[in-house]
C-alpha positions, 0 to 999 in steps of 0.5 A: 447472497451477502456481499462482503463488507468492504468496497474494494473487491473483485475487478476493482481490486484487480484493476486498482494499480492499472487504473492509477498508472504511474504514481511515483510523482504524486504529491502525497508520496513526497509529503508523507516521506517528508513527515516520516523523515521529520518524525521518524519510524516505525510507520503504519500505512492506514488504508495501504491498499495494494501497497503504493506507498508502503512498498515504495517506502519499504524499498527505501528502508523505511520500517513500515507496515500496513492495514486495509479493510479489503483482504483482496487489496492486502493479498495483492500487496502481499504478492507484490511485496513477495516479488520485491523480497519485502516483508511488511506486516 
């Protein structure tokens, strides 16, 4: 059986958010938000995973979309976005 061509799948994708814990004060969150405020929108979150930054910024009104090579991580991100009534692409 051929394995998928992406790393974050199965249990790793499902447990990603749980293993990270509270990320609200991670330095990159504030760093990228400052860049967005300085250089403007729209924003593309490359490697958005389950939407840690994408969904946070979208809730703040940032025009943001995301890409990731893991369809499983993107599916989790979409479910979370739906729960928050957000519509990133």
